[in-house]
C-alpha positions in Angstrom: -0.1 0.0 -0.2 1.0 3.5 -0.9 1.2 6.0 1.6 0.6 9.6 1.0 3.6 10.8 1.9 5.3 8.6 -0.6 3.4 10.6 -4.1 6.3 13.4 -3.2 9.1 11.0 -3.1 8.1 9.1 -5.8 10.9 8.6 -8.7 10.2 10.1 -11.6 12.1 10.9 -15.0 11.6 13.9 -16.0 10.3 16.2 -13.2 8.2 19.7 -13.3 8.8 22.5 -11.5 5.1 23.0 -9.9 3.9 19.3 -9.7 0.9 18.9 -8.0 0.0 15.4 -6.2 -4.1 14.8 -6.8 -5.9 12.1 -5.1 -8.2 9.8 -6.7 -10.6 7.1 -7.0 -9.9 4.5 -9.0 -12.8 1.7 -10.2 -11.1 -1.5 -9.3 -11.6 -2.7 -13.0 -9.5 0.1 -14.1 -6.9 -0.1 -10.8 -5.3 -3.9 -11.8 -4.5 -3.1 -15.8 -2.8 0.5 -14.4 -1.2 -1.2 -11.1 0.4 -3.4 -14.1 1.4 -0.9 -16.6 -0.9 -2.8 -19.1 -3.8 0.6 -19.3 -1.6 4.1 -19.5 -4.3 6.6 -20.0 -7.3 7.6 -18.1 -10.1 9.1 -18.9 -10.8 11.7 -16.2 -13.0 14.9 -15.6 -11.2 18.2 -16.5 -13.4 21.2 -15.0 -12.9 20.2 -11.4 -9.0 20.3 -11.0 -6.4 21.8 -13.3 -4.1 18.7 -14.2 -0.7 18.6 -15.4 1.8 16.8 -17.2 4.2 15.8 -14.3 1.5 16.1 -12.3 1.8 12.8 -10.3 -1.9 11.2 -8.8 -2.3 8.3 -5.5 -5.1 6.2 -7.2 -7.2 4.6 -5.0 -9.0 1.4 -5.4 -12.4 2.1 -5.1 -15.2 -0.4 -4.8 -18.7 1.3 -6.4 -20.6 -1.7 -5.3 -19.4 -1.5 -1.6 -19.4 2.0 -2.0 -15.6 1.2 0.1 -11.7 1.8 -0.9 -10.2 -1.7 -1.2 -6.8 -0.5 0.9 -5.1 -0.7 -2.7 -3.6 1.7 -4.2 -0.5 3.3 -6.7 1.1 6.1 -7.7 1.7 7.5 -11.7 2.4 10.1 -13.2 1.3 12.6 -15.3 3.3 12.0 -19.0 0.8 13.7 -21.2 -3.0 15.3 -22.0 -4.9 15.4 -24.4 -8.1 17.1 -23.9 -10.3 19.6 -26.3 -8.3 22.3 -26.0 -4.7 20.5 -26.7 -6.7 18.3 -29.4 -4.7 15.8 -31.3 -6.8 14.1 -34.3 -10.1 14.3 -33.5 -9.8 14.9 -30.3 -11.1 18.8 -30.3 -14.6 17.3 -32.2 -15.1 14.0 -30.3 -14.1 14.8 -26.3 -16.5 16.8 -24.3 -14.6 20.2 -23.1 -15.1 19.0 -19.4 -13.1 15.6 -20.0 -9.7 14.9 -20.9 -7.6 12.1 -21.1 -4.4 11.9 -18.7 -1.5 9.8 -20.8 0.3 7.9 -17.3 2.9 5.7 -16.5 3.5 4.1 -13.0 6.2 5.3 -10.7 8.7 3.8 -9.1 
């Protein structure tokens, strides 16, 4: 299990000067593939927080059926952000302005 204080000390290959640590819920069907390094992107709301490349995210597995955290967590770093503001390919037309796709990499 990752402690909150480990976010700041997680190893990264590129450090952003003003990196922010975010704490987010992650449903079980997404948590395990992210933890194993298979899922390297995450669709998130972009209208409730300011994500930036280099930010770290503490993903805490949350079971929506039991409405409880499982106790498992993992730290990832944002490596790229696709949004309607910074589009790639058709994202300006296909991605709602309130959402973004975060490219993520496991930390340490």
